[in-house]
PQR file with spaces between the fields and no chain letter, atoms N, CA, C, O and H, PARSE charges and radii, in Angstrom:
ATOM       1  N    UNK     1      -5.877   22.390   20.324 -0.4000 1.5000
ATOM       2  CA   UNK     1      -5.086   23.277   19.407 -0.0000 2.0000
ATOM       3  C    UNK     1      -5.255   23.147   17.616  0.5500 1.7000
ATOM       4  O    UNK     1      -4.876   22.023   17.286 -0.5500 1.4000
ATOM       5  N    UNK     2      -5.570   23.720   16.776 -0.4000 1.5000
ATOM       6  CA   UNK     2      -6.061   24.283   15.598 -0.0000 2.0000
ATOM       7  C    UNK     2      -4.269   23.372   14.611  0.5500 1.7000
ATOM       8  O    UNK     2      -3.044   23.421   14.720 -0.5500 1.4000
ATOM       9  H    UNK     2      -5.878   24.633   17.044  0.4000 1.0000
ATOM      10  N    UNK     3      -4.906   22.950   14.093 -0.4000 1.5000
ATOM      11  CA   UNK     3      -3.014   22.974   13.022 -0.0000 2.0000
ATOM      12  C    UNK     3      -3.031   24.020   12.437  0.5500 1.7000
ATOM      13  O    UNK     3      -4.117   24.499   12.109 -0.5500 1.4000
ATOM      14  H    UNK     3      -5.901   22.910   14.004  0.4000 1.0000
ATOM      15  N    UNK     4      -1.529   24.836   12.066 -0.4000 1.5000
ATOM      16  CA   UNK     4      -1.079   25.531   11.319 -0.0000 2.0000
ATOM      17  C    UNK     4      -1.037   25.552    9.714  0.5500 1.7000
ATOM      18  O    UNK     4       0.066   25.746    9.202 -0.5500 1.4000
ATOM      19  H    UNK     4      -0.647   24.447   12.332  0.4000 1.0000
ATOM      20  N    UNK     5      -2.113   25.373    8.907 -0.4000 1.5000
ATOM      21  CA   UNK     5      -2.060   25.287    7.481 -0.0000 2.0000
ATOM      22  C    UNK     5      -1.256   25.345    6.779  0.5500 1.7000
ATOM      23  O    UNK     5      -1.073   24.425    5.982 -0.5500 1.4000
ATOM      24  H    UNK     5      -3.009   25.215    9.323  0.4000 1.0000
ATOM      25  N    UNK     6      -0.369   26.582    6.808 -0.4000 1.5000
ATOM      26  CA   UNK     6       1.043   26.591    7.055 -0.0000 2.0000
ATOM      27  C    UNK     6       2.224   25.768    7.401  0.5500 1.7000
ATOM      28  O    UNK     6       3.027   25.693    6.471 -0.5500 1.4000
ATOM      29  H    UNK     6      -0.517   27.329    7.456  0.4000 1.0000
ATOM      30  N    UNK     7       2.525   25.188    8.376 -0.4000 1.5000
ATOM      31  CA   UNK     7       2.959   24.291    9.388 -0.0000 2.0000
ATOM      32  C    UNK     7       3.138   23.209    8.368  0.5500 1.7000
ATOM      33  O    UNK     7       2.130   23.048    7.681 -0.5500 1.4000
ATOM      34  H    UNK     7       1.872   25.249    9.131  0.4000 1.0000
ATOM      35  N    UNK     8       4.625   22.046    7.941 -0.4000 1.5000
ATOM      36  CA   UNK     8       4.676   20.676    7.555 -0.0000 2.0000
ATOM      37  C    UNK     8       4.688   20.137    8.343  0.5500 1.7000
ATOM      38  O    UNK     8       4.019   20.315    9.361 -0.5500 1.4000
ATOM      39  H    UNK     8       5.445   22.176    8.499  0.4000 1.0000
ATOM      40  N    UNK     9       5.733   19.001    8.051 -0.4000 1.5000
ATOM      41  CA   UNK     9       6.504   17.910    9.326 -0.0000 2.0000
ATOM      42  C    UNK     9       5.310   16.872    9.236  0.5500 1.7000
ATOM      43  O    UNK     9       4.512   16.652    8.324 -0.5500 1.4000
ATOM      44  H    UNK     9       6.277   18.856    7.225  0.4000 1.0000
ATOM      45  N    UNK    10       5.432   16.412   10.266 -0.4000 1.5000
ATOM      46  CA   UNK    10       4.938   15.173   10.501 -0.0000 2.0000
ATOM      47  C    UNK    10       2.954   15.638   10.212  0.5500 1.7000
ATOM      48  O    UNK    10       2.072   14.785   10.104 -0.5500 1.4000
ATOM      49  H    UNK    10       6.080   16.590   11.006  0.4000 1.0000
ATOM      50  N    UNK    11       2.776   16.842   10.163 -0.4000 1.5000
ATOM      51  CA   UNK    11       1.518   17.247    9.570 -0.0000 2.0000
ATOM      52  C    UNK    11       1.601   16.198    8.281  0.5500 1.7000
ATOM      53  O    UNK    11       1.770   15.006    8.534 -0.5500 1.4000
ATOM      54  H    UNK    11       3.492   17.534   10.251  0.4000 1.0000
ATOM      55  N    UNK    12       1.541   16.417    7.590 -0.4000 1.5000
ATOM      56  CA   UNK    12       1.865   15.313    6.610 -0.0000 2.0000
ATOM      57  C    UNK    12       2.401   13.892    6.511  0.5500 1.7000
ATOM      58  O    UNK    12       2.684   13.543    5.365 -0.5500 1.4000
ATOM      59  H    UNK    12       1.404   17.386    7.384  0.4000 1.0000
ATOM      60  N    UNK    13       2.652   12.763    7.741 -0.4000 1.5000
ATOM      61  CA   UNK    13       2.307   11.863    7.749 -0.0000 2.0000
ATOM      62  C    UNK    13       0.731   11.266    7.914  0.5500 1.7000
ATOM      63  O    UNK    13       0.158   10.311    7.391 -0.5500 1.4000
ATOM      64  H    UNK    13       2.422   13.047    8.672  0.4000 1.0000
ATOM      65  N    UNK    14       0.349   12.194    8.800 -0.4000 1.5000
ATOM      66  CA   UNK    14      -0.920   11.941    9.306 -0.0000 2.0000
ATOM      67  C    UNK    14      -2.245   13.125    8.534  0.5500 1.7000
ATOM      68  O    UNK    14      -2.030   14.267    8.128 -0.5500 1.4000
ATOM      69  H    UNK    14       0.814   12.970    9.225  0.4000 1.0000
ATOM      70  N    UNK    15      -3.491   12.423    8.530 -0.4000 1.5000
ATOM      71  CA   UNK    15      -4.958   13.355    7.739 -0.0000 2.0000
ATOM      72  C    UNK    15      -5.517   13.552    8.884  0.5500 1.7000
ATOM      73  O    UNK    15      -5.205   12.715    9.732 -0.5500 1.4000
ATOM      74  H    UNK    15      -3.666   11.495    8.860  0.4000 1.0000
ATOM      75  N    UNK    16      -6.348   14.490    9.265 -0.4000 1.5000
ATOM      76  CA   UNK    16      -6.720   15.163   10.306 -0.0000 2.0000
ATOM      77  C    UNK    16      -8.409   15.666    9.726  0.5500 1.7000
ATOM      78  O    UNK    16      -8.816   16.796    9.457 -0.5500 1.4000
ATOM      79  H    UNK    16      -6.601   15.170    8.577  0.4000 1.0000
ATOM      80  N    UNK    17      -8.911   14.738    9.691 -0.4000 1.5000
ATOM      81  CA   UNK    17     -10.738   15.026    9.348 -0.0000 2.0000
ATOM      82  C    UNK    17     -11.397   15.983   10.294  0.5500 1.7000
ATOM      83  O    UNK    17     -12.612   16.170   10.231 -0.5500 1.4000
ATOM      84  H    UNK    17      -8.580   13.820    9.910  0.4000 1.0000
ATOM      85  N    UNK    18     -10.726   16.525   11.069 -0.4000 1.5000
ATOM      86  CA   UNK    18     -10.847   17.707   12.286 -0.0000 2.0000
ATOM      87  C    UNK    18     -10.430   18.584   11.631  0.5500 1.7000
ATOM      88  O    UNK    18     -11.252   19.448   11.937 -0.5500 1.4000
ATOM      89  H    UNK    18      -9.739   16.374   11.120  0.4000 1.0000
ATOM      90  N    UNK    19      -9.625   19.159   10.792 -0.4000 1.5000
ATOM      91  CA   UNK    19      -9.014   20.343   10.035 -0.0000 2.0000
ATOM      92  C    UNK    19      -9.327   20.674    8.287  0.5500 1.7000
ATOM      93  O    UNK    19      -8.597   20.499    7.312 -0.5500 1.4000
ATOM      94  H    UNK    19      -8.957   18.457   10.543  0.4000 1.0000
ATOM      95  N    UNK    20     -10.818   21.254    8.403 -0.4000 1.5000
ATOM      96  CA   UNK    20     -11.151   21.713    6.960 -0.0000 2.0000
ATOM      97  C    UNK    20     -10.173   21.615    5.671  0.5500 1.7000
ATOM      98  O    UNK    20     -10.149   20.982    4.615 -0.5500 1.4000
ATOM      99  H    UNK    20     -11.411   21.397    9.195  0.4000 1.0000
ATOM     100  N    UNK    21      -9.454   22.497    6.269 -0.4000 1.5000
ATOM     101  CA   UNK    21      -7.927   22.667    5.043 -0.0000 2.0000
ATOM     102  C    UNK    21      -7.497   21.054    4.937  0.5500 1.7000
ATOM     103  O    UNK    21      -7.973   20.412    4.001 -0.5500 1.4000
ATOM     104  H    UNK    21      -9.473   23.011    7.127  0.4000 1.0000
ATOM     105  N    UNK    22      -6.772   20.515    5.706 -0.4000 1.5000
ATOM     106  CA   UNK    22      -6.471   18.895    5.549 -0.0000 2.0000
ATOM     107  C    UNK    22      -7.591   18.894    4.754  0.5500 1.7000
ATOM     108  O    UNK    22      -7.360   19.228    3.592 -0.5500 1.4000
ATOM     109  H    UNK    22      -6.385   21.036    6.467  0.4000 1.0000
ATOM     110  N    UNK    23      -8.478   18.683    4.956 -0.4000 1.5000
ATOM     111  CA   UNK    23      -9.947   17.821    3.778 -0.0000 2.0000
ATOM     112  C    UNK    23      -9.748   17.445    2.773  0.5500 1.7000
ATOM     113  O    UNK    23      -9.588   16.434    2.089 -0.5500 1.4000
ATOM     114  H    UNK    23      -8.665   18.411    5.899  0.4000 1.0000
ATOM     115  N    UNK    24      -9.799   18.937    2.782 -0.4000 1.5000
ATOM     116  CA   UNK    24      -9.946   19.602    1.277 -0.0000 2.0000
ATOM     117  C    UNK    24      -8.240   19.540    0.594  0.5500 1.7000
ATOM     118  O    UNK    24      -8.123   19.060   -0.533 -0.5500 1.4000
ATOM     119  H    UNK    24      -9.929   19.758    3.337  0.4000 1.0000
ATOM     120  N    UNK    25      -7.222   19.942    1.186 -0.4000 1.5000
ATOM     121  CA   UNK    25      -6.032   19.352    0.125 -0.0000 2.0000
ATOM     122  C    UNK    25      -6.176   18.340    0.471  0.5500 1.7000
ATOM     123  O    UNK    25      -7.358   18.554    0.738 -0.5500 1.4000
ATOM     124  H    UNK    25      -7.317   20.332    2.102  0.4000 1.0000
ATOM     125  N    UNK    26      -5.971   16.682    0.915 -0.4000 1.5000
ATOM     126  CA   UNK    26      -6.006   15.256    1.311 -0.0000 2.0000
ATOM     127  C    UNK    26      -7.368   15.052   -0.340  0.5500 1.7000
ATOM     128  O    UNK    26      -7.077   14.518   -1.411 -0.5500 1.4000
ATOM     129  H    UNK    26      -5.011   16.508    0.698  0.4000 1.0000
ATOM     130  N    UNK    27      -8.073   15.370   -0.150 -0.4000 1.5000
ATOM     131  CA   UNK    27      -8.981   15.337   -1.420 -0.0000 2.0000
ATOM     132  C    UNK    27      -8.745   15.389   -2.787  0.5500 1.7000
ATOM     133  O    UNK    27      -8.964   14.554   -3.664 -0.5500 1.4000
ATOM     134  H    UNK    27      -8.309   15.803    0.720  0.4000 1.0000
ATOM     135  N    UNK    28      -8.172   16.715   -2.839 -0.4000 1.5000
ATOM     136  CA   UNK    28      -7.471   17.379   -3.973 -0.0000 2.0000
ATOM     137  C    UNK    28      -6.192   16.392   -4.262  0.5500 1.7000
ATOM     138  O    UNK    28      -5.909   15.798   -5.303 -0.5500 1.4000
ATOM     139  H    UNK    28      -7.994   17.394   -2.126  0.4000 1.0000
ATOM     140  N    UNK    29      -5.752   16.406   -3.444 -0.4000 1.5000
ATOM     141  CA   UNK    29      -4.120   15.868   -4.134 -0.0000 2.0000
ATOM     142  C    UNK    29      -4.157   14.620   -4.214  0.5500 1.7000
ATOM     143  O    UNK    29      -3.545   14.212   -5.201 -0.5500 1.4000
ATOM     144  H    UNK    29      -5.982   16.889   -2.599  0.4000 1.0000
ATOM     145  N    UNK    30      -4.788   13.537   -3.362 -0.4000 1.5000
ATOM     146  CA   UNK    30      -5.831   12.535   -3.992 -0.0000 2.0000
ATOM     147  C    UNK    30      -6.646   12.063   -4.929  0.5500 1.7000
ATOM     148  O    UNK    30      -6.723   11.017   -5.575 -0.5500 1.4000
ATOM     149  H    UNK    30      -5.285   13.868   -2.561  0.4000 1.0000
ATOM     150  N    UNK    31      -7.334   13.221   -4.852 -0.4000 1.5000
ATOM     151  CA   UNK    31      -8.634   12.689   -6.360 -0.0000 2.0000
ATOM     152  C    UNK    31      -9.233   12.017   -5.616  0.5500 1.7000
ATOM     153  O    UNK    31      -9.098   10.912   -6.141 -0.5500 1.4000
ATOM     154  H    UNK    31      -7.271   14.070   -4.327  0.4000 1.0000
ATOM     155  N    UNK    32      -9.946   11.840   -4.551 -0.4000 1.5000
ATOM     156  CA   UNK    32     -11.336   11.279   -3.691 -0.0000 2.0000
ATOM     157  C    UNK    32     -12.222   12.680   -3.476  0.5500 1.7000
ATOM     158  O    UNK    32     -11.974   13.883   -3.552 -0.5500 1.4000
ATOM     159  H    UNK    32     -10.056   12.738   -4.125  0.4000 1.0000
ATOM     160  N    UNK    33     -13.370   11.878   -3.173 -0.4000 1.5000
ATOM     161  CA   UNK    33     -14.035   12.266   -2.559 -0.0000 2.0000
ATOM     162  C    UNK    33     -14.261   12.493   -0.567  0.5500 1.7000
ATOM     163  O    UNK    33     -14.109   11.606    0.273 -0.5500 1.4000
ATOM     164  H    UNK    33     -13.571   10.900   -3.111  0.4000 1.0000
ATOM     165  N    UNK    34     -14.650   13.960   -0.316 -0.4000 1.5000
ATOM     166  CA   UNK    34     -14.238   13.505    1.008 -0.0000 2.0000
ATOM     167  C    UNK    34     -14.818   12.078    2.307  0.5500 1.7000
ATOM     168  O    UNK    34     -14.336   11.827    3.412 -0.5500 1.4000
ATOM     169  H    UNK    34     -14.772   14.681   -0.999  0.4000 1.0000
ATOM     170  N    UNK    35     -16.342   11.198    1.357 -0.4000 1.5000
ATOM     171  CA   UNK    35     -16.750   10.914    2.194 -0.0000 2.0000
ATOM     172  C    UNK    35     -15.378    9.243    1.718  0.5500 1.7000
ATOM     173  O    UNK    35     -15.205    8.507    2.689 -0.5500 1.4000
ATOM     174  H    UNK    35     -16.734   11.402    0.459  0.4000 1.0000
ATOM     175  N    UNK    36     -14.775    8.916    0.708 -0.4000 1.5000
ATOM     176  CA   UNK    36     -13.920    7.686    0.171 -0.0000 2.0000
ATOM     177  C    UNK    36     -12.557    8.610    1.064  0.5500 1.7000
ATOM     178  O    UNK    36     -11.588    7.853    1.003 -0.5500 1.4000
ATOM     179  H    UNK    36     -14.916    9.514   -0.081  0.4000 1.0000
ATOM     180  N    UNK    37     -12.343    9.287    1.465 -0.4000 1.5000
ATOM     181  CA   UNK    37     -10.987    9.533    2.133 -0.0000 2.0000
ATOM     182  C    UNK    37     -11.341    9.176    3.770  0.5500 1.7000
ATOM     183  O    UNK    37     -10.523    8.734    4.578 -0.5500 1.4000
ATOM     184  H    UNK    37     -13.130    9.902    1.514  0.4000 1.0000
ATOM     185  N    UNK    38     -13.010    9.536    4.085 -0.4000 1.5000
ATOM     186  CA   UNK    38     -14.053    9.049    5.641 -0.0000 2.0000
ATOM     187  C    UNK    38     -13.472    7.450    5.349  0.5500 1.7000
ATOM     188  O    UNK    38     -12.915    6.796    6.231 -0.5500 1.4000
ATOM     189  H    UNK    38     -13.674    9.895    3.430  0.4000 1.0000
ATOM     190  N    UNK    39     -13.611    7.146    4.511 -0.4000 1.5000
ATOM     191  CA   UNK    39     -14.112    5.176    4.495 -0.0000 2.0000
ATOM     192  C    UNK    39     -12.467    4.879    4.789  0.5500 1.7000
ATOM     193  O    UNK    39     -12.224    4.511    5.938 -0.5500 1.4000
ATOM     194  H    UNK    39     -14.064    7.677    3.795  0.4000 1.0000
ATOM     195  N    UNK    40     -11.666    4.965    4.145 -0.4000 1.5000
ATOM     196  CA   UNK    40     -10.717    5.190    3.869 -0.0000 2.0000
ATOM     197  C    UNK    40      -9.937    5.166    5.463  0.5500 1.7000
ATOM     198  O    UNK    40      -9.536    4.091    5.909 -0.5500 1.4000
ATOM     199  H    UNK    40     -11.864    5.264    3.212  0.4000 1.0000
ATOM     200  N    UNK    41      -9.789    6.335    6.176 -0.4000 1.5000
ATOM     201  CA   UNK    41      -9.597    6.773    7.460 -0.0000 2.0000
ATOM     202  C    UNK    41     -10.329    5.359    8.433  0.5500 1.7000
ATOM     203  O    UNK    41      -9.724    4.755    9.319 -0.5500 1.4000
ATOM     204  H    UNK    41     -10.114    7.208    5.813  0.4000 1.0000
ATOM     205  N    UNK    42     -11.341    5.157    8.108 -0.4000 1.5000
ATOM     206  CA   UNK    42     -11.902    4.579    8.950 -0.0000 2.0000
ATOM     207  C    UNK    42     -11.343    2.937    8.749  0.5500 1.7000
ATOM     208  O    UNK    42     -10.793    2.238    9.600 -0.5500 1.4000
ATOM     209  H    UNK    42     -11.832    5.648    7.388  0.4000 1.0000
ATOM     210  N    UNK    43     -11.547    2.728    7.898 -0.4000 1.5000
ATOM     211  CA   UNK    43     -11.052    1.249    7.109 -0.0000 2.0000
ATOM     212  C    UNK    43      -8.792    1.303    8.018  0.5500 1.7000
ATOM     213  O    UNK    43      -8.239    0.408    8.657 -0.5500 1.4000
ATOM     214  H    UNK    43     -11.995    3.295    7.206  0.4000 1.0000
ATOM     215  N    UNK    44      -8.465    2.103    7.787 -0.4000 1.5000
ATOM     216  CA   UNK    44      -7.180    1.602    7.857 -0.0000 2.0000
ATOM     217  C    UNK    44      -6.139    2.812    9.059  0.5500 1.7000
ATOM     218  O    UNK    44      -4.962    2.764    9.418 -0.5500 1.4000
ATOM     219  H    UNK    44      -8.915    2.830    7.268  0.4000 1.0000
ATOM     220  N    UNK    45      -7.180    3.716    9.348 -0.4000 1.5000
ATOM     221  CA   UNK    45      -6.400    5.165   10.034 -0.0000 2.0000
ATOM     222  C    UNK    45      -6.014    6.155    9.115  0.5500 1.7000
ATOM     223  O    UNK    45      -6.186    6.324    7.908 -0.5500 1.4000
ATOM     224  H    UNK    45      -8.136    3.755    9.057  0.4000 1.0000
ATOM     225  N    UNK    46      -5.201    7.024   10.405 -0.4000 1.5000
ATOM     226  CA   UNK    46      -5.204    8.019    9.156 -0.0000 2.0000
ATOM     227  C    UNK    46      -3.818    8.371    8.836  0.5500 1.7000
ATOM     228  O    UNK    46      -3.732    9.340    8.081 -0.5500 1.4000
ATOM     229  H    UNK    46      -5.061    6.887   11.386  0.4000 1.0000
ATOM     230  N    UNK    47      -2.685    7.836    9.213 -0.4000 1.5000
ATOM     231  CA   UNK    47      -1.897    7.796    8.222 -0.0000 2.0000
ATOM     232  C    UNK    47      -1.650    7.360    7.488  0.5500 1.7000
ATOM     233  O    UNK    47      -1.880    6.178    7.233 -0.5500 1.4000
ATOM     234  H    UNK    47      -2.754    7.049    9.826  0.4000 1.0000
ATOM     235  N    UNK    48      -0.794    8.515    6.521 -0.4000 1.5000
ATOM     236  CA   UNK    48      -1.028    8.939    4.962 -0.0000 2.0000
ATOM     237  C    UNK    48      -0.712    7.741    4.222  0.5500 1.7000
ATOM     238  O    UNK    48      -1.448    7.127    3.451 -0.5500 1.4000
ATOM     239  H    UNK    48      -0.607    9.475    6.728  0.4000 1.0000
ATOM     240  N    UNK    49       0.759    7.428    4.635 -0.4000 1.5000
ATOM     241  CA   UNK    49       0.899    5.935    3.841 -0.0000 2.0000
ATOM     242  C    UNK    49      -0.070    4.526    3.659  0.5500 1.7000
ATOM     243  O    UNK    49       0.200    3.753    2.740 -0.5500 1.4000
ATOM     244  H    UNK    49       1.357    7.926    5.262  0.4000 1.0000
ATOM     245  N    UNK    50      -1.254    4.229    4.623 -0.4000 1.5000
ATOM     246  CA   UNK    50      -2.087    3.366    5.194 -0.0000 2.0000
ATOM     247  C    UNK    50      -3.097    3.155    4.169  0.5500 1.7000
ATOM     248  O    UNK    50      -3.566    2.205    3.541 -0.5500 1.4000
ATOM     249  H    UNK    50      -1.473    4.856    5.370  0.4000 1.0000
ATOM     250  N    UNK    51      -3.350    5.314    4.302 -0.4000 1.5000
ATOM     251  CA   UNK    51      -4.594    5.417    3.069 -0.0000 2.0000
ATOM     252  C    UNK    51      -4.459    5.228    1.768  0.5500 1.7000
ATOM     253  O    UNK    51      -5.157    4.539    1.025 -0.5500 1.4000
ATOM     254  H    UNK    51      -2.969    6.085    4.812  0.4000 1.0000
ATOM     255  N    UNK    52      -3.145    6.139    1.426 -0.4000 1.5000
ATOM     256  CA   UNK    52      -2.888    6.293    0.049 -0.0000 2.0000
ATOM     257  C    UNK    52      -2.739    4.267   -0.374  0.5500 1.7000
ATOM     258  O    UNK    52      -2.738    3.705   -1.469 -0.5500 1.4000
ATOM     259  H    UNK    52      -2.578    6.699    2.030  0.4000 1.0000
ATOM     260  N    UNK    53      -2.665    3.853    0.642 -0.4000 1.5000
ATOM     261  CA   UNK    53      -2.376    1.821   -0.097 -0.0000 2.0000
ATOM     262  C    UNK    53      -3.584    1.520   -0.487  0.5500 1.7000
ATOM     263  O    UNK    53      -3.967    0.954   -1.511 -0.5500 1.4000
ATOM     264  H    UNK    53      -2.666    4.309    1.532  0.4000 1.0000
ATOM     265  N    UNK    54      -4.252    2.011    0.556 -0.4000 1.5000
ATOM     266  CA   UNK    54      -6.184    1.151    0.486 -0.0000 2.0000
ATOM     267  C    UNK    54      -6.090    1.815   -0.480  0.5500 1.7000
ATOM     268  O    UNK    54      -5.573    1.183   -1.401 -0.5500 1.4000
ATOM     269  H    UNK    54      -3.941    2.471    1.388  0.4000 1.0000
ATOM     270  N    UNK    55      -6.465    3.274   -0.836 -0.4000 1.5000
ATOM     271  CA   UNK    55      -7.593    4.202   -2.139 -0.0000 2.0000
ATOM     272  C    UNK    55      -6.778    3.319   -3.002  0.5500 1.7000
ATOM     273  O    UNK    55      -7.524    2.655   -3.721 -0.5500 1.4000
ATOM     274  H    UNK    55      -6.885    3.787   -0.088  0.4000 1.0000
ATOM     275  N    UNK    56      -5.670    3.092   -3.179 -0.4000 1.5000
ATOM     276  CA   UNK    56      -4.529    2.132   -4.435 -0.0000 2.0000
ATOM     277  C    UNK    56      -5.119    0.971   -4.417  0.5500 1.7000
ATOM     278  O    UNK    56      -4.809    0.343   -5.429 -0.5500 1.4000
ATOM     279  H    UNK    56      -5.063    3.632   -2.596  0.4000 1.0000
ATOM     280  N    UNK    57      -5.895    0.339   -3.670 -0.4000 1.5000
ATOM     281  CA   UNK    57      -6.623   -0.814   -3.839 -0.0000 2.0000
ATOM     282  C    UNK    57      -7.373   -1.174   -4.302  0.5500 1.7000
ATOM     283  O    UNK    57      -7.515   -2.217   -4.940 -0.5500 1.4000
ATOM     284  H    UNK    57      -6.147    0.849   -2.848  0.4000 1.0000
ATOM     285  N    UNK    58      -8.479    0.192   -3.913 -0.4000 1.5000
ATOM     286  CA   UNK    58      -9.493    0.438   -4.849 -0.0000 2.0000
ATOM     287  C    UNK    58      -9.947    0.252   -6.134  0.5500 1.7000
ATOM     288  O    UNK    58     -11.023    0.735   -6.485 -0.5500 1.4000
ATOM     289  H    UNK    58      -8.364    1.039   -3.394  0.4000 1.0000
């Protein structure tokens, strides 16, 4: 089932690369490219907290 882009909650704790609206939203809010976001998720998983920490250290 596709995510509803209007729904929040747990969606804001995990990043889904399968949802174009999420990728766009996260790249804009984090100020990174799609590739940088994918690299971060590959390195630390899709937890927003861990991705943000990873990107801060870069």
